[in-house]
MIMAR-28562 format. One line per 2 residues: their letters; for each residue x, y, z of C-alpha. Coordinates in steps of 0.1 Angstrom, whole numbers, plus 5000, padded with zeros to 4 digits. Layout:
residues N
A = X,Y,Z | ...
This chain:
residues 838
ME = 5069,5254,4932 | 5097,5245,4957
GP = 5093,5211,4972 | 5111,5192,5000
LT = 5134,5176,4974 | 5142,5207,4953
GV = 5179,5206,4947 | 5182,5168,4950
RV = 5194,5150,4919 | 5181,5115,4913
LD = 5195,5090,4887 | 5167,5068,4875
LT = 5179,5035,4861 | 5145,5018,4865
GY = 5121,5000,4842 | 5087,4983,4842
IA = 5064,5000,4868 | 5076,5000,4904
GP = 5108,5019,4898 | 5095,5045,4875
YC = 5065,5051,4898 | 5088,5057,4927
TR = 5109,5082,4908 | 5077,5099,4895
LL = 5068,5106,4931 | 5103,5119,4939
AG = 5100,5143,4909 | 5066,5155,4921
FG = 5082,5166,4954 | 5109,5186,4936
AD = 5137,5162,4928 | 5156,5166,4895
VI = 5150,5131,4882 | 5172,5120,4853
KV = 5158,5090,4835 | 5186,5070,4819
ER = 5172,5050,4790 | 5186,5025,4766
PG = 5187,5032,4729 | 5151,5028,4717
GD = 5139,5038,4752 | 5124,5021,4782
PV = 5104,4991,4769 | 5073,5004,4787
RH = 5073,5033,4762 | 5062,5008,4737
WG = 5034,4993,4757 | 5006,5018,4751
PF = 4977,5020,4751 | 4980,5045,4723
RG = 4956,5070,4707 | 4941,5054,4677
GE = 4960,5022,4684 | 4991,5034,4665
AD = 5023,5027,4685 | 5043,5058,4695
PE = 5070,5056,4722 | 5063,5092,4731
AG = 5026,5088,4737 | 5018,5056,4755
AF = 4997,5057,4786 | 5022,5041,4809
HL = 5051,5063,4798 | 5030,5095,4800
YL = 5020,5087,4835 | 5051,5070,4850
DQ = 5077,5094,4836 | 5060,5127,4844
GK = 5084,5154,4855 | 5116,5137,4845
RS = 5145,5144,4821 | 5154,5118,4796
VV = 5190,5108,4787 | 5198,5080,4763
LD = 5229,5059,4771 | 5241,5025,4759
LE = 5255,5010,4790 | 5268,4980,4771
TA = 5294,5003,4757 | 5324,5019,4774
AG = 5313,5053,4764 | 5279,5048,4779
RE = 5294,5036,4812 | 5318,5065,4813
HL = 5289,5090,4809 | 5270,5071,4837
GR = 5300,5075,4859 | 5300,5113,4854
LV = 5263,5114,4861 | 5269,5096,4894
ET = 5294,5123,4904 | 5266,5149,4905
AD = 5238,5126,4919 | 5225,5124,4955
IL = 5202,5094,4950 | 5204,5065,4926
VE = 5174,5043,4920 | 5177,5011,4900
SY = 5156,4981,4892 | 5178,4958,4872
HP = 5183,4921,4879 | 5208,4917,4907
GT = 5243,4917,4892 | 5235,4938,4862
ME = 5246,4971,4877 | 5278,4954,4889
RW = 5285,4943,4853 | 5284,4979,4843
GA = 5307,4990,4871 | 5278,5008,4890
GY = 5269,4984,4917 | 5265,4997,4952
EQ = 5297,4982,4966 | 5316,4995,4935
LR = 5303,5031,4940 | 5304,5032,4978
ER = 5341,5039,4982 | 5341,5068,4956
HP = 5307,5082,4966 | 5301,5074,5003
EL = 5274,5100,5005 | 5252,5084,4977
LY = 5219,5069,4987 | 5215,5038,4965
VS = 5180,5023,4962 | 5174,4989,4945
IT = 5138,4979,4937 | 5138,4942,4925
DF = 5113,4914,4924 | 5129,4893,4952
GQ = 5156,4916,4967 | 5194,4914,4965
DG = 5199,4881,4981 | 5180,4849,4990
PY = 5171,4817,4971 | 5148,4835,4946
SD = 5170,4866,4940 | 5181,4854,4905
WN = 5146,4844,4895 | 5125,4861,4868
AW = 5092,4877,4876 | 5064,4898,4862
EI = 5034,4912,4881 | 5015,4879,4883
TT = 5046,4860,4896 | 5052,4879,4928
YA = 5015,4885,4933 | 5008,4848,4932
LS = 5037,4840,4956 | 5027,4867,4980
GL = 4994,4849,4989 | 4972,4878,4977
MY = 4961,4859,4946 | 4951,4827,4964
IT = 4925,4846,4985 | 4909,4866,4956
GD = 4882,4851,4934 | 4855,4825,4936
PD = 4863,4794,4957 | 4851,4772,4928
CE = 4873,4789,4902 | 4910,4796,4898
PL = 4926,4823,4920 | 4924,4857,4905
KN = 4950,4885,4902 | 4937,4920,4908
GG = 4933,4939,4876 | 4961,4962,4867
YL = 4995,4962,4885 | 4989,4967,4922
GQ = 5019,4948,4932 | 5042,4970,4911
YG = 5026,5002,4922 | 5027,4991,4958
AG = 5064,4984,4956 | 5070,5018,4940
QN = 5050,5036,4967 | 5070,5017,4994
AF = 5103,5025,4977 | 5093,5062,4975
AA = 5087,5062,5013 | 5119,5042,5020
TL = 5139,5066,4998 | 5126,5096,5018
AG = 5135,5079,5050 | 5170,5072,5037
WR = 5174,5107,5025 | 5163,5122,5058
ER = 5190,5100,5075 | 5215,5110,5049
QA = 5209,5147,5057 | 5217,5141,5093
SG = 5247,5117,5089 | 5262,5128,5056
RG = 5265,5091,5047 | 5247,5072,5021
QH = 5236,5035,5023 | 5219,5008,5003
VD = 5181,5005,5004 | 5169,4971,4992
VS = 5132,4970,4984 | 5116,4937,4973
VY = 5083,4936,4953 | 5076,4902,4968
EC = 5080,4914,5004 | 5060,4946,4998
AT = 5031,4925,4985 | 5033,4898,5012
SL = 5031,4926,5038 | 4995,4933,5027
LE = 4978,4900,5036 | 4956,4917,5062
QT = 4950,4890,5087 | 4953,4861,5063
DM = 4988,4851,5075 | 4977,4854,5111
SW = 4950,4829,5104 | 4978,4803,5100
IY = 5002,4817,5126 | 4976,4820,5153
GG = 4951,4793,5144 | 4966,4769,5118
KV = 4939,4777,5094 | 4942,4781,5056
HP = 4923,4813,5046 | 4900,4805,5016
RS = 4887,4825,4987 | 4853,4840,4993
GN = 4843,4856,4961 | 4825,4889,4965
GA = 4822,4885,5003 | 4821,4859,5030
RA = 4791,4876,5046 | 4761,4896,5036
AW = 4762,4933,5032 | 4800,4934,5028
GI = 4807,4932,4991 | 4797,4938,4955
YP = 4760,4938,4945 | 4742,4946,4913
AR = 4725,4980,4909 | 4703,4992,4880
DG = 4733,5008,4861 | 4763,4989,4874
FV = 4775,4976,4908 | 4774,4990,4943
GV = 4794,4982,4974 | 4771,4974,5003
VS = 4791,4978,5035 | 4770,4975,5066
GP = 4797,4988,5090 | 4793,4983,5128
LR = 4762,4964,5140 | 4748,4996,5155
RW = 4742,5008,5119 | 4723,4977,5108
AA = 4688,4993,5114 | 4698,5020,5089
IA = 4701,4994,5061 | 4665,4983,5067
EL = 4654,5020,5065 | 4675,5027,5034
ME = 4661,4997,5015 | 4626,5002,5027
TP = 4626,4966,5038 | 4613,4961,5074
AL = 4622,4924,5073 | 4659,4934,5073
AD = 4654,4948,5108 | 4648,4913,5122
PA = 4669,4911,5155 | 4683,4878,5142
YQ = 4703,4898,5117 | 4717,4922,5143
RN = 4739,4898,5163 | 4776,4894,5159
GA = 4782,4868,5132 | 4746,4868,5119
QS = 4756,4882,5085 | 4776,4851,5078
VH = 4750,4827,5091 | 4721,4843,5074
RG = 4738,4855,5042 | 4714,4840,5017
EI = 4683,4854,5035 | 4698,4888,5038
DA = 4709,4890,5002 | 4675,4879,4990
LM = 4659,4907,5010 | 4683,4934,4997
LP = 4685,4925,4960 | 4651,4936,4948
WL = 4656,4972,4961 | 4692,4974,4949
IE = 4685,4965,4913 | 4658,4992,4911
HD = 4683,5020,4919 | 4714,5035,4903
KE = 4747,5028,4920 | 4756,5065,4928
DI = 4721,5071,4941 | 4724,5042,4964
YH = 4758,5054,4975 | 4746,5089,4984
RA = 4714,5077,5001 | 4734,5053,5022
QA = 4760,5078,5032 | 4733,5102,5043
KG = 4724,5076,5069 | 4760,5071,5080
LP = 4765,5038,5061 | 4799,5033,5045
FG = 4788,5022,5011 | 4808,5026,4979
YV = 4802,5019,4942 | 4823,5003,4914
AT = 4838,5034,4897 | 4855,5037,4864
PE = 4876,5066,4850 | 4844,5080,4835
DF = 4830,5081,4870 | 4861,5098,4884
FR = 4858,5127,4860 | 4821,5130,4868
SE = 4826,5130,4906 | 4818,5163,4922
QV = 4840,5154,4951 | 4871,5146,4930
TY = 4865,5177,4910 | 4861,5198,4941
RG = 4895,5187,4954 | 4912,5194,4921
FF = 4928,5159,4920 | 4932,5158,4882
QD = 4956,5183,4866 | 4958,5193,4830
VD = 4992,5187,4815 | 5002,5195,4779
HP = 5025,5172,4760 | 5040,5180,4725
VA = 5029,5146,4711 | 5000,5134,4733
GT = 4984,5168,4737 | 4966,5180,4768
LR = 4953,5153,4792 | 4941,5152,4827
YP = 4965,5134,4850 | 4961,5121,4886
SM = 4982,5143,4908 | 4989,5137,4945
AA = 4964,5121,4968 | 4967,5148,4995
HF = 4966,5185,5000 | 4996,5200,5018
SD = 4992,5233,5036 | 5023,5246,5018
GL = 5015,5229,4984 | 5049,5211,4979
WS = 5038,5191,4947 | 5043,5201,4911
LG = 5047,5177,4882 | 5051,5185,4845
RA = 5050,5163,4814 | 5069,5131,4804
PL = 5100,5137,4784 | 5106,5129,4748
LG = 5132,5101,4743 | 5166,5116,4748
EH = 5152,5151,4750 | 5177,5162,4776
TD = 5208,5141,4767 | 5230,5169,4756
AV = 5221,5193,4784 | 5225,5167,4812
LR = 5258,5153,4799 | 5271,5189,4796
EA = 5261,5196,4832 | 5278,5164,4843
AE = 5310,5172,4825 | 5310,5207,4842
GH = 5303,5191,4876 | 5271,5212,4878
RS = 5250,5209,4910 | 5218,5228,4917
PE = 5222,5260,4938 | 5192,5246,4958
RE = 5213,5216,4969 | 5226,5232,5001
HA = 5190,5238,5012 | 5182,5201,5004
LR = 5210,5190,5027 | 5197,5208,5058
SD = 5194,5186,5088 | 5180,5209,5115
DP = 5151,5195,5135 | 5131,5216,5160
PR = 5146,5214,5195 | 5129,5193,5221
PR = 5122,5205,5257 | 5139,5173,5270
AL = 5153,5141,5257 | 5127,5114,5250
PV = 5133,5077,5256 | 5140,5050,5230
RP = 5132,5014,5238 | 5157,4985,5236
GQ = 5160,4973,5200 | 5144,5004,5186
QG = 5164,5014,5156 | 5163,5027,5120
PL = 5165,5059,5099 | 5135,5074,5117
EG = 5148,5070,5153 | 5139,5101,5173
IV = 5106,5108,5155 | 5075,5107,5178
VL = 5041,5099,5163 | 5007,5102,5180
DC = 4987,5075,5163 | 4950,5083,5167
SM = 4940,5060,5138 | 4921,5027,5138
VW = 4915,4996,5117 | 4941,4993,5089
AG = 4948,5024,5068 | 4963,5046,5096
PY = 4978,5018,5116 | 4995,5005,5085
CT = 5011,5039,5079 | 5024,5041,5115
KL = 5035,5005,5114 | 5058,5014,5085
LG = 5072,5044,5104 | 5076,5023,5136
DM = 5095,4996,5117 | 5120,5023,5107
GA = 5126,5034,5143 | 5100,5061,5150
TI = 5083,5060,5184 | 5046,5053,5178
IK = 5021,5061,5206 | 4989,5042,5199
VE = 4960,5062,5215 | 4928,5043,5224
AN = 4899,5047,5248 | 4883,5019,5267
RQ = 4848,5029,5255 | 4859,5026,5218
LD = 4886,5002,5211 | 4903,4999,5178
SV = 4877,4977,5161 | 4902,4952,5148
RG = 4909,4941,5184 | 4875,4924,5180
PA = 4845,4926,5203 | 4853,4926,5240
IP = 4828,4898,5243 | 4834,4877,5212
PA = 4805,4861,5194 | 4800,4824,5189
IP = 4815,4828,5154 | 4848,4847,5160
LS = 4854,4878,5139 | 4891,4876,5143
SY = 4920,4851,5144 | 4929,4847,5181
AQ = 4962,4834,5194 | 4961,4796,5197
DD = 4926,4799,5183 | 4914,4809,5218
PG = 4899,4843,5227 | 4910,4837,5263
QD = 4901,4860,5292 | 4912,4891,5273
PW = 4902,4886,5236 | 4908,4923,5228
NR = 4945,4916,5234 | 4947,4884,5213
SG = 4935,4894,5179 | 4959,4886,5151
YF = 4946,4915,5130 | 4954,4941,5156
NK = 4986,4924,5168 | 5001,4923,5133
YN = 4997,4960,5125 | 5004,4975,5159
RN = 5038,4959,5167 | 5066,4983,5179
KL = 5039,5007,5193 | 5034,5020,5228
GL = 4998,5015,5240 | 4980,5044,5257
CM = 4944,5040,5268 | 4929,5073,5278
NI = 4896,5091,5274 | 4907,5122,5255
LE = 4872,5138,5258 | 4875,5142,5295
PG = 4892,5174,5307 | 4921,5155,5323
GR = 4926,5133,5292 | 4924,5164,5270
EA = 4951,5181,5289 | 4974,5151,5288
FM = 4968,5146,5251 | 4978,5181,5243
EL = 5009,5177,5264 | 5018,5147,5243
AA = 5010,5167,5211 | 5034,5194,5222
VA = 5064,5170,5221 | 5053,5149,5191
DV = 5065,5153,5155 | 5035,5138,5138
VV = 4998,5133,5146 | 4978,5108,5125
EN = 4940,5104,5125 | 4917,5086,5101
FG = 4882,5094,5114 | 4855,5104,5091
GG = 4858,5139,5077 | 4857,5166,5104
VF = 4852,5142,5133 | 4885,5147,5150
ER = 4881,5185,5146 | 4847,5184,5162
MG = 4863,5165,5191 | 4885,5195,5196
YG = 4917,5181,5180 | 4918,5196,5146
YD = 4950,5209,5130 | 4946,5245,5144
AI = 4941,5231,5180 | 4972,5210,5178
RA = 4992,5237,5161 | 4985,5260,5189
VN = 5007,5238,5212 | 5031,5227,5185
ED = 5035,5250,5156 | 5058,5228,5135
IV = 5037,5196,5139 | 5031,5174,5108
FV = 4994,5166,5111 | 4977,5140,5089
SM = 4939,5137,5084 | 4930,5107,5061
PP = 4892,5104,5056 | 4878,5083,5028
SG = 4874,5111,5002 | 4894,5139,5018
NG = 4882,5168,5038 | 4858,5194,5023
GP = 4835,5191,4994 | 4801,5174,4990
EG = 4815,5141,5003 | 4840,5154,5028
RY = 4820,5139,5058 | 4813,5106,5041
VG = 4825,5075,5059 | 4842,5044,5045
YG = 4862,5012,5049 | 4889,4999,5026
VA = 4864,4975,5009 | 4845,5005,4996
IE = 4876,5026,4989 | 4889,5001,4964
QL = 4856,5003,4946 | 4855,5041,4945
GG = 4892,5041,4935 | 4888,5020,4903
IV = 4904,4988,4915 | 4874,4966,4915
AR = 4862,4977,4881 | 4893,4961,4866
TG = 4892,4929,4886 | 4872,4899,4877
YP = 4869,4868,4854 | 4863,4877,4818
ND = 4826,4885,4809 | 4817,4882,4846
VP = 4808,4906,4875 | 4835,4928,4890
MK = 4853,4911,4919 | 4864,4925,4953
SG = 4899,4919,4964 | 4907,4891,4989
IN = 4919,4920,5012 | 4903,4954,5018
YG = 4929,4970,4994 | 4919,5006,4999
DP = 4933,5006,5034 | 4970,4997,5028
IA = 4971,5018,4997 | 4962,5048,5018
GI = 4985,5038,5045 | 5016,5035,5023
HT = 5008,5069,5007 | 5005,5085,5040
AG = 5038,5072,5053 | 5056,5088,5023
YI = 5037,5120,5027 | 5046,5123,5064
LA = 5082,5119,5054 | 5078,5146,5028
GL = 5063,5168,5055 | 5093,5161,5078
LH = 5117,5170,5051 | 5098,5202,5044
RR = 5100,5211,5081 | 5138,5207,5080
RT = 5140,5229,5050 | 5116,5257,5061
GR = 5110,5253,5099 | 5073,5249,5091
GS = 5050,5220,5099 | 5023,5207,5075
YI = 4987,5199,5074 | 4983,5169,5052
DL = 4947,5163,5040 | 4947,5128,5024
SQ = 4919,5113,5003 | 4920,5075,5005
RE = 4899,5073,4973 | 4925,5094,4954
AS = 4953,5072,4967 | 4937,5042,4951
IC = 4932,5061,4918 | 4969,5068,4917
WV = 4975,5031,4915 | 4954,5028,4883
GE = 4967,5060,4868 | 4975,5045,4834
SV = 4938,5035,4830 | 4928,5072,4835
LE = 4950,5081,4805 | 4939,5051,4785
YQ = 4903,5063,4788 | 4912,5097,4775
LT = 4935,5084,4747 | 4912,5056,4735
GR = 4877,5062,4750 | 4879,5027,4764
IS = 4875,5016,4800 | 4899,4988,4810
EQ = 4881,4955,4809 | 4882,4925,4832
IG = 4906,4901,4817 | 4910,4877,4846
NR = 4947,4865,4848 | 4957,4876,4814
DA = 4979,4905,4807 | 4975,4932,4780
FM = 5012,4931,4771 | 5023,4895,4777
AP = 5012,4861,4765 | 5007,4836,4778
SG = 4997,4849,4812 | 4976,4828,4835
VY = 4970,4804,4864 | 4970,4766,4859
RC = 4958,4739,4881 | 4984,4714,4894
RG = 4983,4681,4912 | 4966,4683,4946
ED = 4937,4701,4961 | 4933,4738,4950
EW = 4970,4738,4939 | 4978,4764,4912
LA = 5008,4778,4893 | 5010,4813,4878
LA = 5032,4823,4850 | 5037,4850,4824
VG = 5058,4853,4793 | 5071,4887,4785
NE = 5094,4882,4755 | 5106,4857,4729
RE = 5134,4844,4751 | 5110,4834,4778
WR = 5087,4818,4752 | 5115,4796,4740
GL = 5123,4787,4777 | 5086,4778,4783
CE = 5084,4756,4752 | 5115,4737,4762
AI = 5104,4733,4798 | 5070,4717,4790
GH = 5084,4694,4763 | 5073,4712,4732
PT = 5105,4728,4718 | 5092,4730,4682
RA = 5066,4755,4693 | 5093,4780,4699
ND = 5100,4782,4662 | 5064,4782,4650
PT = 5058,4816,4634 | 5022,4815,4648
YA = 5036,4822,4683 | 5067,4842,4674
TV = 5053,4875,4686 | 5033,4885,4717
EG = 5005,4895,4693 | 5004,4861,4678
RR = 5005,4844,4712 | 4976,4867,4724
EH = 4956,4857,4694 | 4961,4820,4702
HD = 4961,4823,4739 | 4933,4797,4743
DI = 4954,4771,4725 | 4984,4779,4746
DA = 4962,4777,4778 | 4950,4742,4768
LL = 4986,4731,4764 | 4997,4745,4797
TD = 4966,4731,4815 | 4974,4696,4803
WA = 5010,4699,4814 | 5004,4715,4848
AQ = 4978,4690,4858 | 5005,4664,4860
QD = 5029,4685,4880 | 5036,4692,4916
PD = 5033,4730,4919 | 5066,4736,4938
AA = 5086,4714,4915 | 5070,4729,4885
MH = 5078,4764,4897 | 5115,4755,4901
HL = 5116,4737,4868 | 5102,4766,4849
QG = 5124,4792,4867 | 5153,4770,4857
HG = 5143,4777,4821 | 5140,4814,4826
VA = 5102,4815,4829 | 5086,4839,4854
AG = 5066,4813,4873 | 5053,4813,4908
LC = 5031,4792,4931 | 4997,4806,4940
SY = 5007,4804,4976 | 4982,4800,5004
NR = 4990,4814,5039 | 5009,4784,5052
RV = 5031,4783,5022 | 5038,4821,5025
VE = 5048,4817,5062 | 5070,4788,5054
DP = 5085,4802,5022 | 5123,4795,5022
HL = 5131,4828,5004 | 5112,4849,5029
RA = 5127,4830,5058 | 5162,4835,5044
RG = 5155,4872,5041 | 5145,4874,5077
FW = 5109,4883,5068 | 5092,4863,5096
PE = 5107,4874,5130 | 5093,4862,5163
VE = 5078,4884,5190 | 5068,4877,5226
HT = 5033,4891,5233 | 5021,4896,5269
SA = 4988,4877,5263 | 4992,4860,5229
GR = 5026,4844,5237 | 5055,4839,5212
HL = 5046,4839,5175 | 5059,4849,5141
IA = 5049,4882,5125 | 5054,4897,5091
GV = 5087,4916,5091 | 5102,4948,5076
AW = 5098,4952,5039 | 5126,4978,5034
HF = 5162,4967,5040 | 5187,4994,5050
DR = 5222,4982,5051 | 5236,5008,5076
TP = 5205,5018,5096 | 5182,4988,5094
GA = 5147,4989,5109 | 5135,4962,5132
VY = 5105,4944,5147 | 5116,4947,5183
AA = 5084,4946,5203 | 5050,4929,5200
SP = 5018,4950,5199 | 5006,4965,5231
CL = 4979,4951,5253 | 4952,4977,5259
GE = 4968,5005,5279 | 4999,4985,5285
HT = 5022,5016,5284 | 4998,5043,5296
DY = 5017,5052,5328 | 5051,5050,5310
VL = 5039,5073,5281 | 5024,5099,5304
RE = 5055,5100,5327 | 5082,5099,5300
FA = 5065,5118,5272 | 5039,5141,5288
GK = 5061,5147,5319 | 5034,5136,5344
TA = 5044,5126,5379 | 5033,5093,5393
AE = 5008,5111,5415 | 4993,5129,5385
VA = 4990,5096,5366 | 4973,5080,5397
AL = 4948,5109,5399 | 4938,5104,5362
RA = 4934,5067,5368 | 4913,5074,5399
TG = 4889,5096,5380 | 4884,5070,5352
VL = 4903,5090,5325 | 4927,5061,5324
ED = 4913,5026,5322 | 4928,4994,5307
TP = 4896,4972,5307 | 4870,4977,5279
LE = 4839,4995,5291 | 4817,4966,5279
IL = 4835,4943,5304 | 4832,4968,5332
QR = 4795,4972,5326 | 4790,4935,5326
EE = 4809,4931,5359 | 4789,4960,5374
AA = 4756,4944,5363 | 4765,4909,5376
PA = 4746,4898,5408 | 4767,4900,5439
GD = 4787,4868,5445 | 4789,4858,5408
């Protein structure tokens, strides 16, 4: 199948997880990905898990998943011959992706600056733990290191226990997904300009971008965001069921009565539980009323019963549940792939259906399987005959020039997106596109605001972080949650169900490149704005629908929030303290996972449009997006019959790995040891150098067997240490250590500040404040945070005049009829009901 990257050659010099996952996605969309491996292969080949427990570098779960669709070439880059071969490969490459420690590629003569003069058209992508510069750029890190520093770990787990890393490798997968989208953005710009550039993606910054509103709690209100276990309020977390665990998610207050009906418990319908903030105040009472019914029913039965009542429940799913799911089966998400050593297994594919297909991915290569063929092609200067198609840069003509705001810049400048999404998943996607220069028009209606603006009339216990910790006269404009993820956007407030609003919306759709919606399955279409309706006015539109489980099938109209999606997607099943209940994330992880996927898929759709002149309908499943980030566990289940267990902060392939309490209140240090060199460094750093030579601890297997003993040693040492000083001390000895940072520390982190990650914006109502910055660094066409989020309807007139082509009189007429209104309906109704003179 021809994809948007067919004819593009990618050199893959990556290891661990983030880089190989990025290049796997490039291969799936048609790129010829050449994986350059060291003699003996990428170390991840040796990780497993393996069938029968017998190590085989051709058949480990990580390798089988991450290296799908690639060609393998073995080169020893420490030799002159290996470097010479690499130079020839670069001659025929369009994109180079690397993940080595900064300075390593330069040592081999293949750093960006070294290649730029000879290959100015090369797109060069670096995926590293801390980026190419800054105080931490030379530090060592594994998954737990960057995860702890990002602030994600501090907010996950029970408040009376140590912070908890999410199970698996979400930080790595997240950076890989980000890098994939950044690579497509860079390639699209390369098509237009003919010039390459350096794209610098930091694992740390990608993870720090996902703090939901945790960072805004400090920035807006000076509050440290605590851990809250499996939920800070009733009916928003993990609960036991008869056969496992279910996600009880109450949704908006108007749905609360349905919970009482579902659980056949009239006492739950007490009006005291139906007020804003009541689920926090009365958590114990509500939990006690729900539990008897929950433990008498199976998790999937509860899920389906709740969804039948419009309740966004989930359940804690494992790979076994994935394969049993009628919805996942209906969508054909798993694809059978045969491998000469591992046999036929079912692999996660892509988390979306494209109207033109676009995705095809074969098996992982054997080590060095393609060395001779690829080196022969390089020696002959061979390039794919499809390459000319891959370089096309023709976009559809516009009826007129559209404006760009001051400071708006980046590789996506000129792209117009109608953002009809709410909460986090869709807005996170469009935030990423806006950071890269796309024009984002945020569409809202005063009768139904984006819920993360918070209630128009806030409760006594605020549901959001407000600027200066003050709701003010317009709390809907002062929510830290909304203001974080909607920067760089134009605010349009218009009732699109009214005839005048419908006409104006379709005029905007006619000039847009992309439309994004994340309503429940079929809702947008029933409103009259499905793909066919939009395509009728703009046949090359890229249209994205991103409901919880995708469109169609038995669950196509189910509803959901990120807190339930992470359960259905297998993330919660792997997260938790050993021998304890599964634990929800400190954030609603399903949302940003879906958002990052969608940004990349939109860019694939835009590349496809350039290549063929056709738009795309992209039907994304948020649930499947989460499963993609636990892909190796799906293969582990098939290879071994095992379901990944909760191992707390330990790591299946490293030892020690954990979190250790330091001096001070709730102060913790995370570290992991991935090899013998790091073990020697740790022993020296903590004053036990003789342990480094003890054969008991000489291998990772030995250290895993004696992990409890090592933990005791580290616990005693850490208890006497200042966490910041300990981190620097251990890093000085080559140990991958990092603070378990809380939100204040993250905001004040010197490395993030040096990298420009915390720019300031001036908001009309909230004032001047910091905000999380751009996670992808482009050296020639950098993105920017150039504008604060919009107040409700702040740009309505501007958008309708400049983009829809309305006259001032036409806009005034729409406002006079109530189609346009910048004040929430709830406030207007309160004012109307107020006695005269009040």
